[in-house]
C-alpha positions as CSV (number, residue, x, y, z in Angstrom):
1,H,168.0,-118.2,-86.4
2,Y,167.8,-121.2,-88.6
3,V,166.9,-124.6,-87.2
4,Y,167.9,-127.6,-89.2
5,N,165.7,-130.6,-88.5
6,P,165.1,-132.8,-91.6
7,T,162.4,-135.4,-91.5
8,I,164.8,-138.2,-92.5
9,K,168.0,-138.2,-90.6
10,N,170.6,-140.3,-92.3
11,A,174.3,-139.9,-93.5
12,D,173.2,-137.7,-96.4
13,T,170.9,-135.3,-94.4
14,W,172.2,-135.4,-90.8
15,P,175.9,-134.6,-90.3
16,F,175.7,-134.4,-86.6
17,D,176.6,-138.0,-85.9
18,A,180.2,-137.4,-87.1
19,E,182.9,-136.3,-84.6
20,Q,182.9,-132.5,-84.1
21,Y,185.6,-130.4,-82.5
22,L,184.9,-127.1,-80.8
23,L,187.6,-124.6,-79.9
24,L,186.4,-122.4,-77.0
25,N,188.2,-119.1,-76.3
26,I,188.5,-118.2,-72.7
27,A,189.0,-114.5,-72.0
28,I,190.4,-113.8,-68.5
29,D,190.3,-110.4,-66.9
30,P,193.8,-108.9,-66.7
31,N,193.1,-107.7,-63.1
32,I,192.5,-111.2,-61.8
33,T,193.8,-112.0,-58.4
34,P,197.3,-113.7,-58.4
35,N,196.0,-116.6,-56.2
36,F,193.2,-117.6,-58.7
37,T,193.3,-121.3,-59.6
38,Q,189.9,-122.3,-60.9
39,S,186.3,-121.4,-61.3
40,T,183.1,-122.5,-63.1
41,M,182.9,-121.8,-66.8
42,E,179.5,-120.8,-67.9
43,I,178.9,-120.9,-71.7
44,D,176.3,-118.5,-73.0
45,Y,176.3,-119.8,-76.6
46,V,178.5,-121.6,-79.1
47,R,178.7,-120.4,-82.7
48,V,179.4,-123.0,-85.4
49,Y,180.7,-122.1,-88.8
50,Q,180.8,-124.2,-92.0
51,E,184.1,-124.3,-93.9
52,S,183.9,-121.9,-96.8
53,T,183.6,-123.4,-100.2
54,N,185.8,-120.6,-101.4
55,A,188.8,-122.3,-99.9
56,I,189.4,-124.4,-103.1
57,F,189.1,-121.4,-105.5
58,E,191.4,-118.7,-106.7
59,V,190.4,-115.2,-106.2
60,P,189.8,-113.2,-109.4
61,N,192.9,-111.5,-110.7
62,E,193.6,-107.8,-110.1
63,D,192.2,-107.0,-113.5
64,S,188.8,-108.4,-112.5
65,R,186.1,-106.2,-111.0
66,Y,182.5,-106.6,-110.1
67,Y,180.0,-103.9,-109.3
68,P,177.8,-102.6,-107.8
69,N,178.3,-104.5,-104.5
70,P,175.8,-104.6,-102.8
71,V,173.6,-105.3,-105.9
72,K,169.9,-104.7,-106.4
73,E,169.1,-106.1,-109.9
74,D,172.2,-106.6,-112.2
75,L,175.8,-107.4,-111.4
76,N,178.5,-106.2,-113.8
77,I,181.6,-108.4,-114.0
78,Y,184.7,-107.1,-115.7
79,L,187.1,-109.9,-116.4
80,G,190.0,-108.1,-118.0
81,K,191.7,-109.7,-121.0
82,V,190.6,-113.3,-121.4
83,N,191.1,-115.7,-124.3
84,V,187.5,-117.1,-124.3
85,Q,184.3,-115.9,-125.8
86,N,181.8,-117.7,-123.5
87,L,181.9,-118.2,-119.7
88,A,179.7,-120.4,-117.6
89,L,178.8,-118.8,-114.2
90,N,177.2,-120.5,-111.2
91,V,175.7,-118.5,-108.4
92,Y,175.3,-120.2,-105.0
93,N,173.6,-118.9,-101.8
94,M,175.4,-119.2,-98.5
95,E,173.9,-122.6,-97.8
96,G,175.7,-123.8,-100.9
97,K,172.6,-124.2,-103.0
98,L,172.9,-123.5,-106.7
99,V,170.5,-120.6,-107.5
100,K,171.5,-119.6,-111.0
101,S,173.6,-121.2,-113.7
102,E,174.1,-119.6,-117.2
103,T,176.7,-119.3,-119.9
104,Y,177.4,-115.8,-121.0
105,N,179.0,-114.2,-124.1
106,I,181.9,-112.0,-123.1
107,E,181.5,-108.6,-124.6
108,N,184.3,-106.1,-124.3
109,E,185.8,-108.1,-121.4
110,H,182.5,-107.7,-119.6
111,I,179.5,-109.8,-118.4
112,R,176.3,-108.6,-117.0
113,L,174.6,-111.0,-114.5
114,K,171.0,-110.0,-114.8
115,D,167.7,-110.6,-113.0
116,L,169.0,-110.8,-109.4
117,G,166.1,-108.6,-108.2
118,D,164.1,-111.6,-107.1
119,F,166.9,-113.1,-105.0
120,P,166.4,-112.9,-101.2
121,K,168.7,-110.5,-99.4
122,G,172.0,-112.0,-98.4
123,M,175.5,-113.1,-99.4
124,Y,176.1,-115.1,-102.7
125,S,179.1,-116.7,-104.3
126,V,179.8,-116.5,-108.0
127,V,181.9,-119.4,-109.3
128,Y,183.5,-119.8,-112.8
129,E,186.3,-121.7,-114.5
130,L,188.8,-119.8,-116.7
131,N,192.0,-121.2,-118.2
132,D,191.7,-124.4,-116.1
133,K,191.4,-122.6,-112.8
134,N,188.3,-122.2,-110.7
135,Y,187.5,-118.6,-109.5
136,C,185.1,-117.4,-106.9
137,F,184.0,-114.1,-105.5
138,K,181.1,-113.0,-103.2
139,F,178.5,-110.3,-103.6
140,L,175.8,-109.0,-101.3
141,K,172.2,-108.8,-102.5
142,E,170.3,-105.9,-100.9
């Protein structure tokens, strides 16, 4: 588990002063007695998710492919027919931190994202802009 506890807690580093809304799902046994009215609700844990940064991006078109996934060292990105020769790619970890940023020459509709072997295991997002649209896909580093 990750514990977030920055030394300086202000509006830039400590988001927990803002209003938060939790939706709790209550599952009731289908064999509950008909005269049931109320009981104590004990909460074991609450899981909180961050809104995905992918929500503002297009998914790559059906001509696009990336492999292997999961990746060990290099990730091949096939873009299909594009009308550009260079493409800037940004790689973010799941905390939203930029971990790699490079501009690649597109060769035969293909880019090879190299040197991922030192990345820690986990999920990453690749973000790029093409024809005035932002695209994003995820890959797993094993």
